[in-house]
Each structure stands twice: as C-alpha cells, then as structure tokens.
Wavefront OBJ file of the C-alpha trace (Angstrom):
o trace
v 0.306 -0.193 0.325
v 1.288 3.718 -1.096
v 2.718 5.791 1.649
v -0.424 8.773 1.412
v 1.324 10.892 4.560
v 2.143 14.140 4.036
v 5.645 14.516 3.979
v 7.052 15.722 6.785
v 9.022 18.662 4.625
v 5.788 20.422 3.602
v 4.065 20.439 6.794
v 7.162 22.085 7.719
v 6.041 24.363 5.192
v 2.973 24.754 6.074
v 3.839 25.435 10.107
v 6.428 27.620 8.745
v 4.097 30.482 6.251
v 1.465 30.285 9.318
v 3.269 31.340 11.753
v 5.045 33.971 9.652
v 1.708 34.971 8.742
v 0.463 34.978 11.997
v 3.087 36.858 13.538
v 2.959 39.702 11.035
v -1.034 40.259 12.664
v 1.206 40.734 16.359
v 0.713 44.056 18.082
v 3.929 45.684 18.272
v 3.335 45.278 22.114
v 3.537 41.391 22.083
v 6.792 41.342 20.753
v 8.375 42.249 23.793
v 5.729 40.076 25.990
v 7.456 37.032 27.606
v 7.440 33.651 26.209
v 7.207 30.333 27.992
v 10.664 29.533 26.636
v 12.906 31.605 30.411
v 14.457 34.865 29.420
v 13.044 35.434 25.936
v 10.224 37.821 24.754
v 8.449 37.203 21.056
v 11.037 38.297 19.694
v 13.599 36.193 20.721
v 11.891 33.306 19.952
v 11.445 34.398 16.874
v 14.812 34.888 16.319
v 15.644 31.958 17.230
v 13.279 30.092 15.146
v 15.108 31.283 11.684
v 18.612 30.988 13.763
v 19.834 28.653 11.276
v 18.763 29.981 7.960
v 20.671 33.102 8.947
v 23.376 32.063 10.143
v 26.299 29.497 8.579
v 27.425 26.371 10.238
v 31.068 27.822 10.321
v 29.390 31.173 11.948
v 27.509 29.122 14.711
v 30.782 26.678 15.792
v 32.218 29.857 16.104
v 29.700 31.154 18.561
v 30.181 27.760 20.051
v 33.710 28.071 20.309
v 33.019 31.468 22.890
v 30.508 30.056 24.640
v 33.083 27.727 25.786
v 31.081 24.182 23.740
v 27.975 25.535 25.250
v 24.900 24.840 22.906
v 22.203 26.942 25.449
v 24.283 29.886 25.555
v 25.005 30.070 21.892
v 21.484 30.440 21.484
v 20.422 32.657 23.609
v 23.371 35.134 22.600
v 22.550 34.809 19.079
v 18.685 35.154 19.587
v 19.156 38.571 22.030
v 21.762 39.575 18.799
v 19.406 39.232 16.567
v 16.222 40.216 18.251
v 17.783 43.688 18.647
v 19.125 43.422 15.017
v 16.007 42.961 13.149
v 12.023 44.352 12.831
v 9.166 42.438 13.880
v 8.409 42.626 10.077
v 12.412 41.279 8.987
v 11.510 38.142 11.544
v 8.444 36.947 9.873
v 10.101 37.147 6.706
v 13.014 35.600 7.945
v 10.559 32.523 8.614
v 7.901 32.802 5.989
v 10.471 33.028 3.454
v 12.970 30.273 4.377
v 9.147 27.492 4.330
v 11.144 24.970 2.325
v 15.310 26.036 3.504
v 16.321 22.807 3.983
v 17.684 23.446 7.700
v 17.515 20.691 10.486
v 18.775 20.170 13.953
v 20.038 17.131 15.728
v 17.060 14.362 14.541
v 16.887 15.410 10.975
v 12.968 16.193 10.198
v 11.456 15.027 12.859
v 13.510 17.434 14.934
v 13.117 20.555 12.756
v 9.393 20.536 12.497
v 9.004 20.077 16.833
v 11.074 23.394 16.684
v 8.888 25.290 14.544
v 6.198 23.477 16.924
v 6.863 24.015 20.041
v 8.426 26.946 19.455
v 5.101 28.358 18.217
v 3.555 27.255 21.275
v 5.844 29.344 22.831
v 4.718 33.055 22.095
v 0.999 31.387 21.045
v 0.609 29.790 24.358
v 0.874 32.775 26.991
v 0.041 35.423 24.302
v -3.739 33.550 25.333
v -3.254 33.031 21.489
v -5.425 29.243 21.009
v -3.587 28.131 17.818
v -4.866 24.522 17.162
v -1.380 22.400 15.238
v -3.502 20.520 13.076
v -2.793 16.246 14.032
v -0.787 15.384 10.834
v 1.694 17.638 12.168
v 1.211 17.138 16.242
v 1.296 13.615 15.412
v 5.098 13.095 14.460
v 6.078 15.623 17.261
v 4.853 13.114 19.686
v 5.559 10.522 18.502
v 9.149 12.022 18.734
v 8.769 11.992 22.444
v 11.315 9.414 23.720
v 13.298 8.938 27.557
v 15.847 10.558 25.507
v 14.460 13.333 23.985
v 12.779 13.949 28.238
v 16.495 13.866 29.160
v 17.751 16.623 26.930
v 14.484 18.954 27.267
v 15.097 18.666 31.551
v 11.609 17.314 31.619
v 11.118 15.848 34.641
v 7.673 13.025 34.246
v 8.696 10.519 36.680
v 5.914 9.102 38.152
v 3.646 10.637 35.758
v 1.612 9.591 32.425
v 0.905 12.300 29.929
v -2.974 11.187 28.323
v -4.573 13.398 25.959
v -7.972 14.697 26.087
v -8.576 15.564 22.565
v -6.383 12.780 20.497
v -5.231 9.108 21.318
v -1.851 9.517 22.377
v -0.754 9.022 25.417
v 3.091 8.501 27.301
v 4.541 6.839 30.793
v 3.446 5.336 33.117
v 1.856 6.397 36.863
v 0.101 9.439 38.125
v -2.666 10.790 34.854
v -1.850 14.479 33.565
v -4.146 15.200 31.176
v -5.059 18.085 29.219
v -4.923 18.437 25.246
v -1.860 17.227 23.143
v -0.071 20.450 22.162
v 0.047 21.223 26.073
v 1.519 17.870 26.555
v 3.590 18.058 24.540
v 5.249 21.492 25.930
v 5.139 19.475 28.803
v 7.109 16.850 27.588
v 9.429 19.919 26.683
v 10.370 20.680 29.281
v 7.813 23.918 29.519
v 5.715 25.100 32.746
v 2.122 25.974 31.357
v 0.313 28.793 32.637
v -2.315 27.107 35.134
v -5.774 25.348 33.709
v -4.367 24.117 30.824
v -3.257 20.297 32.464
v -5.197 18.809 35.351
v -4.881 15.886 37.567
v -2.832 15.337 40.994
v 0.100 15.796 39.454
v -0.216 19.394 37.588
v 0.809 21.858 40.145
v 4.015 20.616 38.780
v 4.301 21.589 34.828
v 2.005 24.923 36.082
v 4.451 28.259 35.573
v 4.116 30.217 38.840
v 1.198 33.365 38.524
v 2.822 36.388 37.258
v 3.910 39.438 39.976
v 0.964 41.537 40.773
l 1 2 3 4 5 6 7 8 9 10 11 12 13 14 15 16 17 18 19 20 21 22 23 24 25 26 27 28 29 30 31 32 33 34 35 36 37 38 39 40 41 42 43 44 45 46 47 48 49 50 51 52 53 54 55 56 57 58 59 60 61 62 63 64 65 66 67 68 69 70 71 72 73 74 75 76 77 78 79 80 81 82 83 84 85 86 87 88 89 90 91 92 93 94 95 96 97 98 99 100 101 102 103 104 105 106 107 108 109 110 111 112 113 114 115 116 117 118 119 120 121 122 123 124 125 126 127 128 129 130 131 132 133 134 135 136 137 138 139 140 141 142 143 144 145 146 147 148 149 150 151 152 153 154 155 156 157 158 159 160 161 162 163 164 165 166 167 168 169 170 171 172 173 174 175 176 177 178 179 180 181 182 183 184 185 186 187 188 189 190 191 192 193 194 195 196 197 198 199 200 201 202 203 204 205 206 207 208 209 210 211 212 213
C-alpha cells in the first residue's frame, strides 16, 4: 500500500508560513511579551526560530567556541543579538521566506518540525492565542517523545503518565496528567504552562507561577 502521509518537509513549510503570517498580525507590544522560554520575549523566540537559516554553520561553530562549547549560551546570545538587530517584519519574513529551507537540527526532519511547532506554542500559549496545531503536524512530534528527548529538554516526568484528552496519545506510566495533546507536548519539552490548561493530581509540577501583580 502506498504511503499517503504528507511529507514532513511539506508539513514544516506549512507551519512556518502560518506562523510567519501570525507574526505579521501581532501588535507591537506583543513582541516584548514573555514566552514559555525563560528569559526570551516573543522577539527572541522568533529570532531563534530562523537562526539556522540566517547563520552559516561556520558562524555557529565560531559562536560555540566563544561560548566554550555551550549550545545554550550560543543560542541565547544569538537570539538576543538578532532580536535587537531585526524588526518584527524582518523576523516574520525570515521565517516565511524560508518555509522550504532544508535546515534541520540534530534529529532530522522530525526535529525540525518539532522546533517550529514547539517554539510557535512558546509564543502563542502565553499570549492567549488559541492556535490549534493540525493533527498531521502534531502527531510526528508527539511520536518523537522518548526518554532520551525528555532528558535533553530537562523534562522530569517521573511518576507521571501524559494522557491527551483530544486525541489518542499517551506517554509514560504513573499518575495521569491530562490536557490537550499540544499542551502535553510542551510539558514533554520541559515547559511550564499557565494555570488551567492541565488536569490531574500532578498538575502543579508543570504549571508556571502567576506573574507578580
């Protein structure tokens, strides 16, 4: 039987184009709003999403050397630098104009799709934008969740079972943590979510503290 699934490269391009269109509609104040990525505003996350398109491998390696081999310090430095140098319109265009760019992080096309999906949610969830990821894009990223990926993203799911309540997906064993699949994906990528999105006895482990009044 022929494989009728949409190629991952097509799913990636669609996600990038839609996010670029969304970025073009954001009010100016939203670009300085916090995201689920600690220490990054919307503009830093948007800059990071197009980093692989705008910087050559030798440039990134040189930045890694400056950061003494720390990928975290490298990406943080480049995100802040690029966010300060590029306008919101340029950041949106950097994503949309490179919808078919072949860049992939370690992990190949599934990781590239996950990079776009998760960072898009890093922006839309705290802004209160109800953007639903199509299942054909969400499913490959959910299927990429493994014990190894949890360790890489610093997600501690010990004693917790993720159980989506909007599609057939689960991961892990233990006390059920339920919610929309895309919210549980964020948990698996080490994010803390705003209150009210997760349900279960363990939910407080994965909820962000309220912003100070």
